[in-house]
TORNU-517366 format. One record per residue: residue in three letters; x, z, y of N, C-alpha, C in turn. Coordinates in steps of 0.001 Angstrom, whole numbers, plus 500000, padded with zeros to 6 digits. Example, Ala and Ser with C-alpha at 12.3 -4.5 7.8 and 13.67 -1.06 7.14 Angstrom:
# residues 2
ala513190507800494310512300507800495500513200507800496700;ser512850507080497750513670507140498940512900507870500030;
This chain:
# residues 312
met946367215369838582947294214908839180947909216007840603;gly947138217201840695946853217976841135946862217599842894;thr946177216804843002945831215721844239944384215490844551;gln944223215064846003942788214184845978942922212881845983;tyr941412212321845844941386210788846040940715210349847025;his940908209406847818939525208738848782939673207253848709;ile938331206665848615938066205433847817937003205065849487;arg937429204048849924936347203422851211935696201991850789;ile934601202104850811934150200761850170932900200077851597;pro933285199122852401932546198699853513931562198117853200;leu930040198625853430928776198463853118928298197600854318;ile928759196303854176928241195439855915927660194298855091;thr926627193529855916925874192744855759926308191381857152;asn926955190504856775927435189277857318927972188232856676;asn928337187445857144928722186139856322930100186425855170;asp930342187240855234931623187427854560931288188532853261;leu930759189625854317930623190914853030929229191242852817;his928990191360852004927905192143851478927372192625850250;tyr927681193882849927927130194964849213925942195067848990;lys925381195606847790923922196830848418924253197506847030;leu924273198976847283924653200013846573923172200770846559;ser922827201212845770921686201902845429921903203303845356;pro921302204812845902921650205693845270922132205598843790;gln921247205604842871921865205053841411923280204316840803;asn923437203521841499924799202938841946925559203520841682;leu925937204128843293926919204571843573927262205622842996;thr926261206463842482926475207806841690927514207494840175;gln926513206654839919927170205755838413928704205524839022;leu928845204510839667930123204363839838931478204888840345;his931059206640841046931443207842840925932012208550839640;lys930727208070838754930923208955837775932085208154836707;asp932109206895837034932817206154836316934290206152836742;ile934445206178837837935760206267838723936647207704838072;asp935747209178838020936060209755837396936299209665836348;thr935718209783835477936344209367833898937158208678833660;leu937585207335834476939074206674834688940018208068834698;leu939574208492835911940645209291836373941199210317835326;glu940174211124835002940152211882833839941076211357832690;ser940745210150832136941357209380830993942851209577831482;ile943065208940832319945080209214833334945606210405832973;asn944999211096833592944868212639833460945660213031832263;gln944337212934830845944547213216829604945943212155828801;glu946290211215829291947426210499829448949092211154830076;met948636211483831582949778211434832047950317212368832938;ser949451213540832828949469214836833570950499215993833192;thr951366216378833922951875217820833445951417219005833361;tyr949645218822833934949283219911834691948310220230833660;ile948045219339832337946873219758830999948145219613829844;ala947484220943829566948525221413828443948573220456827309;asp947073219811826864947280218850825863947433217795826071;ser947843217350827250947699215629827696948701215245826614;ser948981214088826389949967213206825577951207213754826074;leu951539213636827698952777213605828228953254214835827863;ser952157216209827751952785217362827674952923217799826077;arg951994217210825811952357217157823827953973217058823632;phe954080215497824463955547215207823783956346216086824640;asn956217216636825634957499216997826151957884218696825484;gln956694219169824841956260220246824209957401219885822426;ala957451219176822385957964218611821007959453218697820902;gln959869219648820128961009219716820569961956218780819203;thr961569217183818836961950216520817888962456215149818749;thr963368214694817638963935213133818233963085212270817296;asp961778212477816921960663211561815875959964210587816903;trp959890209505816366958749208862817052957795209513817656;phe956943209433818713955722209672819012954657208942819672;pro953569208598818978952928207444819170951813207944820724;ile952204206779821155951342206931822782950396205572822877;ser949487205697824275948975204530824400949681203196825122;asn948653202772824911949244201207825707949157201840827353;glu948566201796827716948493202739829306949952203440829407;leu950212204293828324951460205354829033952555204681828554;leu952369203743827603953916203185827306954063201643828519;his953037201390829158953230200451830133953723201272831564;val953220202361831636953940203168833155955233203339833114;ile955550203649831607956986204443831276958007203232831327;gln957409201836830780958441200967830682958708200518832008;asn957933200512832750958177200021833897958986201231834852;ala958960202682834255959753203294835048961224203613834642;gln961243203063833104962427202931832786963314201735832950;met962252200750833601963203199200834272963413199716835658;ile962692200393836316963114200542837707964291201976837799;ser964828202479836592965727203764836633967229202652836302;gln966851201861835271967848200885835101968368199863836471;ala967610199440836947968000198610838318968435199390839387;ser967983200781839482968428201326840572969661202176839498;asp969920202120838845971071203063838389970982204018837834;gly970055204680837144969377205840837796969172206547838451;ala968926206303839908968604206742841199966769207473840583;phe966402206289840363964493206959839968965289207202838168;asp964502208582838162964589209225836763963334210158836065;ile962437209297835730961706210362835293961608211668834393;thr962909211946834047963523213142833005963849213975833998;val963810214077835513964620214525836184964048216277836481;met962825215824836354962286217960836511962769218746836240;pro963593219218835196964442220364834564965097220399835712;leu966027219811836760966633220037837710965886220015839034;val964297219602839113963790219785840236963349221486840369;asn962860221835839346962889223215838537963797224468838787;leu965063223905838992966500225075838936966357224758840602;trp965978223874841676966018223967842648965060224363843429;gly963978225108842898962850225926843028961978224823843927;phe961776223801843286960727222844844288959712222065843164;gly959785223278841800959030222391840753957930223938840339;thr957557224220839076956734225261838658957140226534839338;thr959075226529838977959609227981839228960072227919840730;lys959890229272841450960159229238842869961695229353842907;val962450229123843101964204229776843033964077230899843985;val965226231799843718964927233023844027966672233179844617;ser967592232684843785968825232604843926969350231074844199;phe970529230918844905970800229326844859971416229084843411;pro970861227863842580971928227726841272973399227394842020;ser973828227953840798975612227421840994975825226241840382;gln977365225373840349977368224631839949977604224617838225;gln978027225749837639977654225893836165976318225479835560;gln975235225929836590973926226028836212973210224550836333;val974055223798837427973876222415837793974127221313836531;tyr975403221783836592976041221317835262974996221138833939;gln974685222656833615974034222816832293972487222335832035;thr972147222273833341970959221157833518970644220041833375;arg971460219318833930972097218124834027972016217723832380;lys972404218311831570972375217950829804970727217619829678;lys969754218496830158968519218150829815967977216765830725;ile968826215853831218968115214998831878968535213942831416;gly968152212492831790968731211033831338967601210504830834;tyr967328209313831552966309208144831154967357207289830416;gln968210207465829887968811206418828994968367207590827669;phe968003208354827454968050209292826170966341209520825985;leu966139208225826627964227208142826319964098206607825398;lys963822206262824320963467205396823883962216204838823603;ile961694203509823575960562203080823475960324202145822344;gln958947202124821847958641201286820917957359200095821268;gln957653199238821377956269198662822006955628198061820881;tyr955929197699820019954614197704818596954572198695818126;phe953103198998817790952510200289817768953342201189818664;pro952740200988819976953569201918821185954027203335820703;ala955317203834820918955962205210820900956881205619821587;ile957041206361822074958637206735822073959114207825821787;arg960311208115821773961041209567821125962172210173821953;lys962506211368821896963820211425822577965168211678821437;gln966581211379822743967494211578821523968108212837822236;arg967705213603823205967879215113823161966608215595823134;pro966743216395821835965002217066821527964367217813822781;asn965242218446824072964867219245825123964477218298826357;leu964653216945826263964024216102826785962529215826827522;thr962280215906828806961370216574829345960698214962830039;ile959895214551830007959118213430831289958004214232832336;asp958263213911833367957535213777834278956963212382835278;leu955722212098835551955393210934835942954929211048837325;ser955385212259837938954581212228839306954845211219840470;ala956152210179840273956785209442840886955879208483840828;ile955068207841839896954645207218839510953100206549839139;ala952855207720838736951516207981837829950371207488838957;lys950654208140839908949553208080840948949213206832841389;gly950563205798841576950225204593841811949530203884840994;tyr949709204104839497949137203412837989947627203437838465;ala947311204488839081946062205405839047945306204399839715;val946068204095841068945587203280842352945088201772841776;asp946107201432840830946045199927840589945088199770839560;ala944364200965838363943654200720837383942145201076838142;leu942009201715838944940931202152840166940789200430840286;ala941485199676841379941901198492841985941042197801840648;leu941404197454839686940794196684838840939520197139838139;leu939442198091837905937506198773837698936697198273839050;leu937267198407840175936658197846841113936302196240841249;asn937660195664840834937205194278841138936346193763839755;lys936436194381838787935339194234837829934083194380837873;arg933692195083839004932525195161839532932260194403840368;gly933018193392840940932525192660842198933164192957843471;phe933768193881843751933900194485845011935449193766845197;gln935545193291846633936580192356847335937310193231847912;his936449194228848815936655194727849918936833196377850125;tyr937942196812849797937878198366849616939330198807850143;leu939385200154850253940538201138850448940731202241849434;leu941946202020848530942264202985847225943184204231848045;glu943254205266847712944005205988847811944438207466846819;ile945319207450846810945639209067845730946807209308845811;gly946912210850846735948207211877847001948640210817848002;gly948309209649848844949210209068849743949166207306849239;glu949057207540848056949596206276847387948354205195848294;ile948736203893848473947114203314849055947776201813848563;arg946131201283848371945629199954848099944770199119848704;val944942197951849298943573197584850156943259196388849606;ser942105195761849678941657194791849281940523194378850161;gly940430192798851160939948192321852022939681192958853197;lys938359193198853484938340193553854878937995195082854935;asn937859195516856390937363197203856607935968196919856906;lys935549197711857328933740197620857884933682197047859369;gln934853196976860106934659196033861401935114194524860860;asn935292194452859500935571192903859481936811192068859440;lys937776193199859740939082193045859886939932193626858787;ala940971193169858886942150193293857977942466194978858340;trp942899195965856764943016197354856968944243197441858039;arg943792198722858713945353199378859446945685200626858640;ile946747200618858944947089201889857653948810202803858817;ala948483203840859075949518204162859722951053204948859043;ile951904204425859444953195205559858690953457206623859583;glu953697207790858970953568209081859693955085209144859972;lys955303209501861523956891210309861678957200211314861115;pro958062211180860746958741212419859713959358213833860485;thr958239214404861033958298215589861617957326216731861107;gln957918217901861426957403219306860492956096219447860979;arg956218219135862348955072220107863385953920219012863266;asn953760218433864251952406218042864751952759216365863976;arg951692216077863464951343214973862797951212213795863849;ser952114212569863525951849211966864660952029210284864188;ile952028209164864418952096207948863987953467207613864215;gln954243206881863543955380206234864008955514205190864132;gln954083204539863049954096202236863152952631202311862785;gly951857201502863140951231200838862361950867199734861728;leu950695199571860416950931198165860015948869197942859418;ile949452196820859296948167195349859297948467195484858081;leu947651195666857067947669194880855282946577194176854906;lys947139193292854101946025192924853471946265192288852297;asn945377192718851113945794192560849558947021193241849523;thr947700194415849438948675194924849112948661196395848883;ala949755197018848410949692198701848415950986198945849025;ile951303200109849356952121201053850216951820202441849637;ala953259202414849720953551203843849088954989204593850200;thr954839205471850361955824205926851261956501207305850208;ser957828207610850374958687208929849941959502209209851324;gly959146210717851500959618211274852159960474212545851944;asp961548213219853394962054214602852809960946215471853431;tyr960420215141854523960201215880855838958693217010855556;arg957797216868854383957299217806854420958035219078853277;asn958136218713851744958690219767850998960268219584850839;tyr961118220758851649962354221290851896962365222527852092;tyr963695223532851840963953224140852689965699224601853257;gln965579225483854414966775225619854692967793226556854277;lys969082226258854230969884227784853414970992227576854337;gln971499228585855155972915228662856153973058226993856938;gly971870227124857760971847225888858476971974224606857812;lys971472224271856406971502223269855923970151222662855154;arg969602221382854959968840221180854746968545220611853360;tyr967714221091852594967614220962850936966209220522850517;ser966366219360850436965177218140850380964346218221848499;his963332218160848589962598218305847244962717217201846407;thr963531215866847033964090214767846499965344214853845857;ile965455215174844428966869215337843929967367213974843367;asn968797214156843711969835212793842947970223213382841193;pro969488212510840856970177213252839377971318212370839028;lys971846211933839573973396211856839468974159212952839627;thr973971213256840771974686214702841168974198216152840878;gly972415216268840405972035217164839758971973217850841377;lys971753217613842781971762218068843811970430217600844616;pro969977218472845675968869217707846587969659216206847274;ile968821215690847764969573214429848562970520215553850171;thr970901214899850781971354215287852156972346214542852663;his971366213227853003971675212196853533970649211548855122;lys970576210818855637969715211041856820968417210049856772;leu968464209637855519966770208961855401965947209618855165;ala964859209586856107964077210851856291962658210205855819;ser962382208813855881961641208698854924961451206868854769;val960565206266853547961117204657853065959468204529852567;thr959250203536853183957352202901853120957735201935852309;val957202201465850735957476200037850594956111199513850466;leu956158198124850649954605197343850595954947196200849477;his953820196581848080954287195621846989952976195286846632;asn952670194398845810951615194080845197950859195098843858;ser951695196062843274951535196789842525951841197956843287;thr950549199248843264951121200648843812952202201146842934;met951656200978841588952753201853840808954515201671841279;ile954562200165841435955785199538841590956138200496843230;ala955512200145844049955939200352845157956022201795845143;asp955150203077844501955500204258844324956909204524843976;ala957268204277842517958401204821842114959508203966842725;gln959678202861843567960733202051844243960842203073845335;ala959630203324846006960096204216847169960752205546846849;thr960677206126846152961184207093845242962760206868845406;ala963030206093844427964345205312844183965239204841845518;ile964465204450846336965119203743847776965866205855848364;met964414206337848471964528207986849367965737208601848466;val966070208453847216967300209121846032968654208248847046;leu968809206804847190969918206229846985970231206453848669;gly969107206685849710969669206282851299969880205549851857;glu970072205792853004969932204567853902970699203128853493;glu972291203456853535973055201911853336972725201654851899;lys972543201945850857972609201817849561971324201417849140;gly969964201876849750968746201635850081968547200207850381;lys969445200264851252969197198633852240969470197735851441;val970935197876850627971213196765849991970368196577848470;tyr969769197730847865968861197491846725967654197005847354;ala966774197169848385965851196913848643965711195147848885;gln966859194858849088967000193127849221967500192539848164;gln968031193329846864968704192775845767967203192460845337;gln966267194006845352964965193457844416963812193002845374;gly964111192493846268963126191756847141962160192338847210;leu962233193776848144961138194651848358961360194470849721;ala959415194774850049959319194851851505959505196318852429;val960220196834852811960071198162853063960882198836854641;tyr959814200027854995960345200176856103961101201526856309;met962160201753857000963419202845856605962837203786857876;ile962815205160858006963424206067859516964054206832859064;ile965235206759859695966539207194859539966421208489860691;arg967462209686860350967593210870861231968577210207861450;asn968846210944863315969975210672864076969801212102864953;glu971038211755865563970984213086866381970218213258867477;thr969235212089867998968511212085869121967414212194869041;gly967037211643867375965318211669866915965890211117865373;phe964836209379865639964975208631864292965281207477865111;ser965427206345863958965888205335864348965312204227863115;val964947203243863276964090202565861922964342201067862020;trp964686201205860528964930199332859758964078199103858969;his963870197953859199962777197636858342962918195815857917;asn962251195383856940962358193833856460961130193290856671;leu960086194159857241958739193549856778958639192198858040;pro957539191282857361957365190402858276956302191088859874;glu956500190204860655956395190793861776954837190521861904;asn953992189946861386952544190197861397951997191274860551;ala952778191858859758952193193248859250952402194754860518;leu953117194036861534953145195396862657952407195262863533;met952027196699864022950712196284865007951554196889866194;his951650196424867457952215196655868516951166197124869564;
């Protein structure tokens, strides 16, 4: 997945928490976690040339391509969010990301309107078809490709949570590439506390602390990966409708959900939609959202989180 993961399991003895992990059990747990993550990578990574996803991307055909139930589950959810967001979220958008220099190819000159137009012909979630029984997917355009980087990390966090739950762990914090899920309490026997970062380029600082109980959280922002040209800011987040980087004032959006996978994808969808459309969409979808909006003097905030989730 091109990132790191962190897992915290508080080992506390009191009335509420009691885990005993021998060094052997800890080593075995670590192995099982790595095995699970490697199996997800083998299905969904674009970094691995022979992953299921890479093989599908390389196949210039419109034939049905058999996939695992796990990959089908992720793609189905991605497609549902694409439909709900009217294409703001689109797992086929990578050719445009590459065109603007945010993918594997670093752009030297700015793409022309014609290049954007031509590249948009290579994308479109509606040209990806799904078969549920005997799980398979197929392209309606032979050059269509899929990238799950805005949803697969969230799925992997949920898969790890399932593994820990099956082993009897009720208290943990899981994080892969910034996507987080918490259960139970921390080592102080209190609710987990997570910080939303202030969307600034230089110093890392906290915008808002959150108190989380058995939930997942994902943030999408334009403040880490962008470039400026002729005084204009170009974000790595591409709007599939226009084929161009977003230019609106929404700097960061955080979504809370009981599924890390859904939080991950919905944060990207809202980031593409922008402040006004994003607010309407979040409320339509019943999403708990924290937005940070850029303005002339700094930042303003809009959120619909419950008051007891905010640290004061």
